[in-house]
Structures are given as C-alpha cells and as structure tokens.
N, C-alpha and C positions, 0 to 999 in steps of 0.2 A: 403554748403554756410552758413548754421546756425552755423558751427566749426569757421569759419571765420570773420565772424559776433558777435559772443563769444570775440574771442580775439581782434578786433579792439575795442568793446566798453570798453573792458577791460583797453585797453591800451590809448584808449582817456580819461578816467577818470582821470588813472593814470599822465597821463600828465598835465591834467587841476589841479592838486595838492591833487588829492584824493588817500587814504589809502585802497587800495583794497584787499579783500579776495583773496585766491586762488578759482580758479575753482571747483565747490563743485562737485564731478564727482561720489558721491555716487547714486544711482537711484531706486526708482523715486523721484525726487528731485523738491518742489513749486519753486524754485528760482538756480539762477547759481551762483552768487556770491552776496557779499554786499560790500559797498564803502563808506567812510566818507571822509568829508570836512568839520572842525569845528563843526558847530553844525546839518550840514544836513548829514543825512545817508540815504542812498538809497538800497532797496533790490530789485536786477536786476533780471529779467528774459528774456532769449533772445531766440526769434522762428523766424524763416526764413515767415513762415506763420502763420500767427496771429490765424486762423482757429482751430491750432491745440491745442490753449488753451481750455482745459477742465473747467467746473466751479467747479471741486472738487479742482484742482490746484488754480484756481482764488481765492477762499475762504479761502484756505490755506496761499496764499501770502499776500493778506489781513489783515488775521487774525495776520501774523507775524509783519509786517509791523505795525500796532495799536499797539501792545504790546510792539513793540523795538522801537516806536516813528519814525518811516522812513517812507520814502516815498515808495510806492511802485512803480514799473517802467517795462513796456515791451518794449523792444526795437525788432521792426520787419522791415520787408520788404513789406510784401504783404498779400493779402487775398486770398480766392482761385481764385478769379476774376478778382482783379485788384491790381496793385501796390498803397502804401499809399502814402499819399501826406505830402510834406516837411510843414514846419509850420504850422500843425495842430496836434492837440490833439484828437486823437480816445480813445473809451474806449469796453470793452468786459468784462459783469461779472464786471463791476465795476473797473477792473484795468487800469490804464491810459496806454496810448501806442503812442508811438510817433516813429520816424524813428531815423537812425545813424546820421544826416545831421540837424535834428531837435534838437537832443542831442547836438550836436557839437556847433548850436546856442545858444540853454540855457545855455552852459558851459561858453558862451562868451555873457551872457547879454540880447540876443535877445528870447524873450520868446513868444511861439505862441500866437496868437490872435484869433485863428479860431478853432472851435470844431465840428468835426463830430455827428452827432446822427443820429437818423432815421429820414428822411424827407428831407436830406441835410445837408448844412455846416453850423454853426452859427457862430456871429461875438460875442466876450466876448467885453461889451461896459462899459464906466465908468457913471453908472446912477447919480450920485450926481452931475456930470460935464455935463450932459444934462440936469438937471434939472436946474442947475446954469445958463447956456446959454441963456435957454428958458425964464428964469425969467427977467433976464438982458436984452434980447432983446423984452420983452415984448408979447413972443408970448404965445398963450393960447394951453390947452392940445387938443381943436378940431383942431386949424392950425395944430399941428405939426402931430397930426394923419391924417388928410387930404393928407399931403405932403406925409407921410411912407405909407400911404394906408393901415393904421390899426385902430381898435378903441382907444379912450379915455385911456380905461381901459388897454389896451396893452403899452400904452404909460407909464402909469404910474408902469406897470410891469417892461418895461427897466430902469425908474429911480430907481427902487429897485434894480437893478443889472442882471433883466434877459436878457439871449441872444436873439439876431434878427438874422434873416437868412443876408447874407452878402448884398443883396440888399435891404434890407431897412435900413441897419445899414449906406451904403453909402447916400442912400435919407437924412437919419437926419443928417451926418455928412457935407453933400454938404450945405442942409437947413441952419443950425447952422453957416457954416462956418468955425468949426474947426473940429480937429480931437477928434473922441470920443470914439475911440479902447482904449481897455485897457489891456496890454499885462498881461497873467496868471503867478501868482508866483508858482513856481515846488509845494509848500504847498498846494494851492489851487486844485491841480492835484485832491486829492482825500477828499477835504472839504465838507462836510456834510454826509459822510454814515456813518452807524453806524449799526451794528448788530453783534451777538456774535452767534457763532454756540456750542451747547452743544455734548461734547464729554465724554464717561465714562471711568473713569480710569480703565483700565484692567491690572494694575501691582502693587500687593503688597507693593513695596517699594516706588512707588510713593505715593499709600494711605498712608503710614506712615509719609511721608513728610507732605502730606495734613493736618493729624494728630495735627501737631507741628502749623497749622494755615495759612499755604500756601495755594495760590491758583494753581491750576495745570490746565494749556492749553495742552494735548496730542496733538501730529502732528503725521500725516500720511505721511507726504513727506518731510522729512528735516532729516539733519545729525545727529540732536539731535533728542530726543523722547519726550521732554516736553518743556514748559516754564513754570517757575515756579517765582511767584513773592513771597517774604518773606521778612515782615518787608518793609525795603524800597529798599531792593536788588529784581534785577531780575535775574534768574538763567536760564541758558542753561542745561539741565539734559538729560543724555546719560544713557540707560540699555545699560549691556554686550550683546553684540552677537558676530557671528562668526569674524567680522571684526573689532575689536574693537580698532586696532591700527591706522588702516586707517580714520575710523571714530574720534578717537581721535585727530589725525594732524588735520583734517578738522575743527574741533571744537572748538579745541585752534585756531587755525588760524581767525575763525569768531570772537570769545571772545575777542580776541585783538582789531578786527575793530568794533563791535561794543558796545565795553567798556563794558562788561558784562562778570560776574563770571560764569563759567562751574563746572559741576561736575559728575562724572560717579557713578552710584550707581549699586553695583555687588554684588552678593550672597554672595559670599567667595571670600576673595582675600587677598593676602599678600603683595601687592604693595599699596603704598600709592599715586600712581600719575602715570599717564600714559601720555607723550606726552606734560607733563604741566599742564595736568586736575588733580584735585585731585579724588581719588577711596575712596568712603565709603562702608564700605561692611556693610550685614543687619545686624548682630550681632551688630556694633558699632552704627548703626541708630536705634537699640531699644533700647539703653542705650539713647539716647538725648530724654530731655524732654522738651525743649524750643527752641524756634527758634533760638534766639542766639549764642546757643551750636552748632548748625548746621553750622551758618555762620561762628563762630570762627575757626570749623574745617577744613571747605572748604578754607579759608585765611591761617589758618596755613601749609595747604599740596600744594599751589600753587607755 
C-alpha cells in the first residue's frame, strides 16, 4: 500500500503543476521525493502507517526542510489503531501529517481547519475576527467565556490565536453569528518550531570545506551526505561511495527541483563531473583558499 500511495502522491502533485523529483530509492532515507511549484518547496515522506515514523527520521526531515526553506510533509493512511481523518492536520515528532485526500483538497485551495493533538481535535480560529465581532456587538470577555464554558483568560488566548476544541469553537461561532474558523496555510504547518541537532563532522574533506567558512550539516538518511552553506549558496554535498553513479543521478535530480548546487568530494578522481554533478578531489580542494574559489570551480564543472 505504501508503494501505491507514494506513486499516487507524486502523480497528484505533478498534475497540480509541481516539478517533482524521482523517488529516492537509496535507503535509509528521511524523505521519498521533493516537489516545487513557484516558491513552495515540499519535502515529502510517505508511510501507510504513520507510527512507523521514528524520531531520528523525523528530526532529519525537519532539519532538511528548514535548511532548504521547504515544508516537510508526511502523507499517511492510518495509525496502528485507526485510520486518519481527512480535512485534519496531525503531527508526529513535530512533522505535519495529512492524508492523500487532504493533500488533494489543499492543492485545490481547501485547507484543513482541524488539528489533531493529545486530548482530541482542535479548531483553528481567527482570533482577530473573534475580538472584532465581540467588541462590535458589545460582548464582554465574561459573557463570551460563559457561553463557551471557559475562562476569560482562555478567551483572551483564543483572540491571540490559540486553538479551541471543536465544541467550543462551534459555541463561539454560533453566539457571534459568524464563521470564525480559519483555514491553515501550508507554511503554517511547521510554524514555531526551532531546533538544531549537533552532528560531528567525521569526513576530512567536509572539514576542509568547513575551514573555508562554510557551515556543514552532515546527514545520516539522505542521498547526499551533507548540506553546506557557503556565502549565499546552499550546496548538497556527496562523498564517494560504492553506489556513486546511482547516488549522483538522484542528487542531480533533487538539485534541479530544490534549485541548489551539488558537488561530489572524492579522495582521488580523474572525472570532473558525474551525472551532471561537479567532482572535486582532495588535492584540488587543498589548493582552494577562499570560498569563492570553491563556488567558481563548482559552477565551472556543472
């Protein structure tokens, strides 16, 4: 079922005008493919049972999305105990999760207003509209609190953007006489999360790139071995392994979709390019003494 769901999800995004990468078949991998439409970049993971998502995979998915300025998204069908509801946003280890049908709705401009969280389902409300309607109608915080069955402090929190249970949201909406529910924007799926994971650089060529002033984020479950930020450029960095041709094809494909440069760092090689990805060997790298020199060499060999 995962294979079918993965193929269907990729086809759905392609039909919606997204430029989609090939499926990443190198395992382990924290994502299955990437997709871009205009300024929206998605890093997609597909699982039939979302309970199979581990914290380690989730952390890398979130980190990659953060550095690529993308939205991480898990498409799933169910948990171990029940199917997922449509029109609802779920989370596991802070990764946003929706069903295939909900994704289809999103692509047609129908965004979810319900978020699943410990304790039940919660409605996303337009806090500023609640306050505006309350003040226009001369309704006090206490009045609205009594109708909703919550405290005045909680009403203030709702007006500041806090979510409410579906039952409370319905009471507020009915009393104010207008719809106060607010659909989520896809960019809001991961709004507010900030974290970093310290990872030691264990490759001497990556250390050499770091010495040029680059920041290095080693990856553990991706077709590339690191993400590097150098000056204003973000690079996908591969290190030679026994499947270099296959890895290069996938990296090249992903690079085109995410619109970032890629490079392979190899101890010794007569090749200057593999599957469209520039190759730099250790001797060449040792002769580079400033970041622009590395970027120029990458662009020259693309």
